[in-house]
C-alpha positions in Angstrom: -24.3 -53.4 50.8 -22.7 -53.6 54.2 -24.0 -51.5 57.1 -21.9 -48.5 58.1 -20.0 -49.3 61.3 -22.3 -46.9 63.2 -25.3 -49.1 62.4 -23.5 -52.4 63.0 -25.0 -54.9 65.5 -22.2 -56.8 67.3 -22.5 -60.2 69.0 -24.3 -60.1 72.4 -21.3 -60.6 74.6 -19.2 -58.0 72.9 -22.2 -55.6 72.9 -22.7 -56.1 76.6 -19.0 -55.7 77.7 -18.3 -52.7 75.4 -21.6 -51.1 76.5 -20.6 -51.6 80.2 -17.3 -49.9 79.4 -19.2 -46.8 78.3 -21.1 -46.8 81.5 -17.9 -47.1 83.5 -16.4 -44.2 81.6 -19.3 -41.8 82.4 -20.7 -43.1 85.7 -18.8 -40.6 87.9 -20.0 -37.7 85.7 -23.6 -38.8 86.1 -23.6 -39.3 89.9 -21.5 -36.2 90.8 -24.2 -33.5 90.1 -27.0 -35.2 92.2 -24.5 -35.8 95.0 -23.4 -32.2 95.0 -26.9 -30.7 94.7 -28.4 -33.2 97.1 -25.7 -32.5 99.7 -26.5 -28.7 99.4 -30.1 -29.4 100.1 -29.3 -31.6 103.0 -31.0 -34.8 101.7 -30.8 -37.9 103.8 -28.6 -40.8 102.7 -31.7 -42.7 101.4 -33.0 -39.7 99.5 -29.6 -39.0 98.0 -29.4 -42.6 96.8 -32.8 -42.2 95.3 -31.8 -39.0 93.5 -28.7 -40.6 92.2 -30.6 -43.6 90.9 -33.1 -41.3 89.2 -30.3 -39.5 87.4 -28.9 -42.8 86.2 -32.4 -43.9 85.0 -33.0 -40.7 83.1 -29.5 -40.8 81.6 -30.3 -44.2 80.2 -33.6 -43.0 78.7 -31.9 -40.0 77.1 -29.1 -42.2 75.7 -31.6 -44.6 74.1 -33.5 -41.6 72.6 -30.2 -40.3 71.2 -28.8 -43.5 69.8 -31.9 -45.4 68.6 -34.0 -42.3 67.8 -37.7 -41.9 67.0 -39.1 -39.7 64.2 -36.8 -36.7 63.9 -35.4 -37.1 67.4 -32.0 -38.6 68.0 -28.6 -38.2 66.2 -28.4 -42.0 65.8 -24.7 -41.9 66.6 -22.8 -43.6 69.5 -23.7 -40.7 71.7 -24.0 -41.0 75.5 -26.3 -38.6 77.3 -26.3 -37.8 81.0 -26.6 -35.1 83.6 -24.8 -32.0 82.5 -22.2 -30.6 84.9 -22.9 -27.1 83.6 -26.1 -27.0 85.6 -24.4 -27.7 89.0 -23.5 -24.1 89.9 -26.9 -22.5 89.0 -28.8 -25.4 90.6 -26.8 -24.9 93.8 -27.5 -21.2 93.6 -31.2 -22.0 93.4 -30.9 -24.2 96.5 -29.2 -21.3 98.4 -31.8 -18.8 97.4 -34.8 -21.1 98.3 -36.0 -20.5 101.8 -37.7 -23.8 102.2 -35.2 -26.4 101.1 -38.1 -28.8 100.4 -39.0 -26.6 97.5 -35.5 -26.5 96.0 -35.8 -29.6 93.8 -39.4 -28.8 92.6 -38.1 -25.3 91.6 -35.1 -26.9 89.8 -37.3 -29.5 88.0 -39.8 -26.8 86.9 -36.9 -24.7 85.4 -35.4 -27.8 83.6 -38.8 -28.6 82.1 -39.2 -25.1 80.6 -35.6 -24.9 79.4 -35.9 -28.3 77.8 -39.1 -27.5 75.9 -37.8 -24.1 74.7 -34.6 -25.9 73.6 -36.6 -28.5 71.7 -38.4 -25.7 69.8 -35.1 -23.9 69.1 -33.2 -27.1 67.9 -33.8 -26.7 64.1 -32.7 -23.1 64.2 -29.7 -23.7 66.4 -28.5 -26.5 64.0 -28.2 -24.1 61.1 -25.0 -22.9 62.5 -23.3 -26.1 61.3 -21.9 -24.3 58.2 -19.8 -22.2 60.6 -18.1 -25.3 61.9 -15.4 -26.2 59.3 -12.5 -28.5 60.3 -10.5 -25.6 61.7 -13.3 -25.0 64.2 -14.3 -28.6 64.9 -10.6 -29.6 65.3 -10.1 -26.8 67.8 -13.2 -27.7 69.7 -12.4 -31.4 69.8 -9.0 -30.6 71.1 -10.5 -28.4 73.8 -12.9 -31.1 74.8 -10.1 -33.4 75.5 -7.9 -30.8 77.2 -10.8 -29.6 79.3 -11.6 -33.2 80.5 -8.0 -34.1 81.5 -8.2 -32.1 84.8 -11.2 -34.3 85.7 -9.0 -37.4 85.3 -6.2 -35.8 87.3 -8.7 -34.9 90.1 -10.0 -38.5 90.1 -6.4 -39.8 90.3 -5.8 -37.9 93.5 -8.8 -39.4 95.3 -12.6 -38.9 95.9 -12.4 -35.8 98.0 -9.9 -32.9 98.3 -10.7 -32.7 102.0 -9.7 -36.3 102.6 -6.3 -37.0 104.3 -5.2 -39.3 101.5 -6.0 -36.9 98.7 -3.1 -36.9 96.3 -1.3 -39.6 98.4 1.3 -41.9 96.9 -1.1 -44.8 97.1 -3.8 -43.0 95.1 -1.4 -41.7 92.5 0.3 -45.2 92.3 -3.1 -46.9 91.7 -3.9 -44.4 88.9 -0.5 -44.9 87.3 -0.9 -48.7 87.6 -4.3 -48.6 85.9 -2.9 -46.4 83.2 0.0 -48.8 82.6 -2.3 -51.9 82.6 -4.5 -50.2 79.9 -1.5 -49.3 77.8 0.0 -52.8 78.1 -3.4 -54.4 77.1 -3.6 -52.0 74.1 0.0 -52.8 73.1 0.2 -56.5 73.6 -3.3 -57.9 73.0 -5.5 -57.9 69.9 -9.1 -58.2 68.9 -11.8 -58.2 71.5 -9.5 -58.0 74.5 -7.8 -55.0 73.0 -11.1 -53.2 72.5 -12.2 -53.6 76.1 -8.8 -52.7 77.5 -10.3 -49.8 79.5 -12.9 -52.0 81.2 -10.3 -54.7 82.0 -8.0 -52.0 83.3 -10.8 -50.7 85.6 -11.4 -54.3 86.9 -7.7 -54.9 87.4 -7.2 -51.6 89.1 -10.1 -52.2 91.5 -8.7 -55.6 92.5 -5.2 -54.1 92.9 -6.7 -51.4 95.2 -8.2 -53.9 97.7 -5.0 -54.6 99.7 -4.5 -50.9 100.1 -8.0 -50.4 101.6 -9.1 -48.0 98.9 -11.9 -50.2 97.5 -15.1 -49.7 99.3 -17.7 -52.4 99.0 -20.2 -50.8 101.4 -22.3 -49.3 98.5 -23.2 -52.9 97.5 -24.0 -54.0 101.1 -26.2 -50.9 101.7 -28.1 -50.9 98.4 -31.6 -52.1 97.8 -32.2 -54.8 95.2 -35.2 -53.0 93.5 -36.1 -49.3 93.4 -38.1 -47.2 91.0 -37.8 -43.4 90.5 -41.4 -42.6 91.5 -42.6 -39.7 89.3 -42.4 -36.3 91.1 -41.1 -38.0 94.2 -39.8 -34.7 95.6 -43.0 -32.8 94.8 -44.8 -31.2 91.8 -42.6 -28.9 89.7 -42.6 -25.2 90.6 -42.0 -22.5 88.1 -40.0 -19.4 89.2 -38.8 -16.9 86.6 -35.2 -16.4 87.9 -34.6 -20.2 88.1 -36.0 -20.6 84.6 -33.8 -17.9 83.1 -30.7 -19.3 84.8 -31.3 -22.8 83.5 -32.2 -21.5 80.0 -28.7 -20.1 79.9 -27.4 -23.5 80.9 -29.4 -25.0 78.1 -27.8 -22.7 75.5 -24.4 -23.7 76.8 -25.4 -27.4 76.8 -26.7 -27.1 73.2 -23.4 -25.5 72.1 -21.3 -28.2 73.7 -23.6 -30.9 72.2 -23.2 -29.4 68.8 -19.5 -29.5 69.1 -19.6 -33.0 70.5 -21.7 -34.3 67.6 -19.4 -32.7 65.1 -16.4 -34.3 66.9 -18.1 -37.7 67.0 -19.1 -37.5 63.4 -15.5 -37.0 62.4 -14.3 -39.9 64.6 -16.9 -42.4 63.3 -16.6 -41.2 59.7 -20.2 -40.1 59.5 -20.0 -36.3 59.5 -22.8 -34.7 61.4 -24.8 -32.5 59.0 -27.5 -29.9 59.9 -30.3 -32.6 60.0 -28.3 -34.8 62.3 -27.4 -32.0 64.7 -31.1 -30.9 64.8 -32.2 -34.4 65.6 -29.5 -34.8 68.2 -30.4 -31.5 69.9 -34.1 -32.5 69.9 -33.0 -35.7 71.8 -30.9 -33.7 74.3 -33.7 -31.1 75.0 -36.6 -33.6 75.0 -34.6 -35.9 77.3 -34.0 -32.9 79.6 -37.7 -31.9 79.6 -38.8 -35.4 80.5 -36.1 -36.0 83.0 -37.7 -34.1 85.9 -40.8 -36.4 85.6 -38.5 -39.1 87.0 -36.6 -36.8 89.4 -33.6 -36.3 87.1 -31.7 -33.2 85.9 -30.9 -31.6 82.6 -29.3 -34.1 80.1 -26.5 -33.4 77.7 -23.7 -35.2 75.7 -20.9 -36.8 77.6 -17.6 -36.0 75.9 -15.6 -38.6 77.8 -17.4 -41.3 75.9 -16.2 -39.8 72.6 -12.7 -40.6 73.8 -13.7 -44.3 74.3 -15.1 -44.5 70.8 -11.9 -42.9 69.4 -9.7 -45.3 71.3 -11.5 -48.6 70.7 -12.7 -47.7 67.2 -16.0 -49.5 68.0 -18.4 -47.1 66.3 -21.7 -49.0 66.7 -24.5 -46.9 68.2 -26.1 -50.1 69.4 -23.2 -50.6 71.8 -23.9 -47.2 73.4 -27.6 -48.0 73.4 -26.7 -51.2 75.3 -24.9 -48.9 77.8 -28.1 -46.9 78.0 -30.0 -50.1 78.9 -27.5 -50.7 81.7 -28.0 -47.2 83.0 -31.8 -47.8 83.2 -31.2 -51.1 85.0 -29.0 -49.4 87.5 -31.7 -46.8 88.1 -34.2 -49.6 88.7 -31.7 -51.8 90.7 -29.5 -49.8 93.1 -27.4 -52.9 93.8 -26.3 -53.0 90.1 -25.5 -49.3 90.3 -23.4 -49.8 93.3 -21.1 -52.2 91.5 -19.8 -49.4 89.4 -19.5 -47.3 92.5 -17.0 -49.8 93.9 -14.4 -48.7 91.4 -12.0 -46.4 93.3 -11.7 -42.8 92.0 -7.9 -43.1 91.4 -8.5 -46.1 89.2 -11.0 -44.1 87.2 -8.4 -41.3 86.9 -5.8 -43.6 85.4 -8.2 -44.8 82.8 -9.5 -41.3 82.2 -6.0 -40.1 81.1 -6.2 -42.5 78.2 -9.9 -41.7 77.4 -9.7 -37.9 77.5 -6.3 -37.8 75.9 -7.7 -39.7 73.0 -10.2 -37.0 72.5 -7.5 -34.3 72.3 -5.6 -36.5 69.9 -8.6 -36.8 67.6 -8.9 -33.0 67.6 -5.3 -32.7 66.5 -5.9 -35.2 63.7 -8.8 -33.0 62.5 -6.6 -29.9 62.7 -4.1 -31.6 60.4 -6.8 -31.6 57.7 -7.9 -28.0 58.5 -5.5 -26.2 56.2 -3.1 -24.9 58.8 -0.8 -23.8 56.0 -3.1 -20.7 55.9 -2.1 -18.0 58.4 -5.7 -17.1 59.0 -6.4 -20.6 60.3 -3.4 -20.6 62.5 -4.7 -17.4 64.2 -8.1 -19.0 64.7 -6.7 -22.1 66.3 -4.2 -20.1 68.4 -6.6 -17.6 69.9 -9.5 -20.1 70.4 -7.3 -22.6 72.2 -5.9 -19.8 74.4 -9.4 -18.6 75.3 -10.7 -22.1 75.9 -7.8 -23.0 78.2 -8.4 -20.0 80.5 -10.8 -21.8 82.8 -8.3 -24.6 83.2 -5.1 -22.7 83.6 -6.6 -19.7 85.6 -9.9 -20.9 87.2 -10.5 -17.6 89.0 -9.9 -15.5 85.8 -13.6 -14.5 85.5 -14.2 -14.2 89.3 -15.6 -10.7 89.0 -18.1 -11.6 86.2 -21.8 -12.0 87.0 -22.8 -15.5 88.1 -25.0 -16.0 85.0 -22.1 -15.0 82.7 -19.7 -17.4 84.5 -21.9 -20.3 83.5 -20.6 -19.7 80.0 -17.2 -18.2 80.7 -16.2 -21.0 83.0 -16.8 -23.6 80.3 -13.6 -23.6 78.1 -15.4 -25.8 75.5 -18.2 -23.2 75.1 -16.0 -20.1 75.1 -13.4 -21.7 72.8 -16.2 -22.8 70.4 -17.8 -19.4 70.3 -14.4 -17.7 69.7 -13.5 -20.2 67.0 -16.8 -19.7 65.2 -16.6 -15.9 65.4 -12.9 -15.8 64.2 -13.6 -18.2 61.4 -16.5 -16.0 60.3 -14.4 -12.8 60.4 -11.3 -14.2 58.7 -12.8 -16.7 56.3 -16.4 -15.5 55.5 -16.8 -11.8 56.2 -16.2 -9.4 53.2 -15.0 -10.0 49.7 -11.7 -8.3 50.4 -10.6 -10.5 53.2 -6.9 -11.4 53.5 -6.2 -14.8 52.0 -2.8 -15.8 53.5 -1.4 -18.8 51.7 1.5 -19.5 54.0 2.0 -19.4 57.7 3.8 -16.4 59.0 6.8 -17.4 61.1 10.0 -15.8 62.3 12.6 -15.6 59.6 15.4 -18.0 59.5 19.0 -16.8 59.1 19.6 -15.8 55.5 15.9 -15.8 54.6 14.8 -12.9 52.3 12.0 -10.6 53.1 8.7 -11.4 51.3 8.4 -9.5 48.1 12.1 -8.4 48.0 14.2 -10.0 45.4 17.6 -11.4 46.3 20.5 -9.9 44.6 21.5 -11.8 41.4 24.3 -14.2 41.9 27.3 -13.3 39.8 
């Protein structure tokens, strides 16, 4: 009996190139949090490079734990793990509230350890909510994941920094558009292996195209060390402060919610639906990876939704491909020069490729919704309201500006709020009470000449 595509081991070259493609898709997301938090603390360039390398290293370890698994830990799906962006705001708040900035990272690391361990214990209970994630919920959440990520791609397309003079310039937007066109042409006019690594080839071509415009910066390669190891507790032993622990425990709940949604999404895409056991194992990997990450000076780890788009687009479903990507992340953490090669790719080039990747996630969500029974009015309401709530942080970023900072951790995540609303509405409309309304057809405005429901038309003479 042939292995399921998820368990397929591809030839070495194909495994390496497709694994590297996953790294390219998530690299910017991994390095952004340490850069932001490190800058808030006031770390030197050397320390900032060290912190970034540590986050790459721990992301690789967490990815291996998730894809290969051990005991009841790891979803064993093509699932990339890395530093969750949900923790950036509370970690920055911790930095601001810490008098001695040298203590900021130890306080953050202590809070991450506690949140990770508590999350690990809660994983089997959290996973039992899977029965409340039918296609109408998962399709909505998958769509929201893609829609929520698209602004990231649009931001990349404009340039690395909103404060830069060339942010949103014609050159940056042109490079993003050119990369997008290259990826589309490769997907349309090539086949086989070349078609599957179209995004990686698009990133290489876009980077080369950017050189004459002076957008490609090779200084990261010149300045990087050849070998470097994230020394355990390099920034000091972890410190445990209650306020910081509570703050990051909230982030852990948000992270587990998003990871559950991502696992359900990925299970649909690779044709191996994630059941309660798989979700529990995946959440254990997420939380254990987070708890171990501070040992090597890394932050909280979670699923990376952008890689789901890569799986959806390439249809390469092997978890060993993603595990290979995890291996590359570890090497980058140990070899800063290797990490700097990915850093050479200009942000606009990443943005052009991101449009394809993140749009593919949204398209996968729409495909799931097609199977969700949208002929039922109840399901249409669930999708309509959940999508609307989930898009609030994207369309109106300051909508929750008066909410408490802790609450905004959840409210500012459209994926989390949309997921919660979809689950609650599905429970109310499709589970709660025996006398619930079972609408068979979608309610819609009447067309001219259409009779009212339940009113017989006059007999034709």
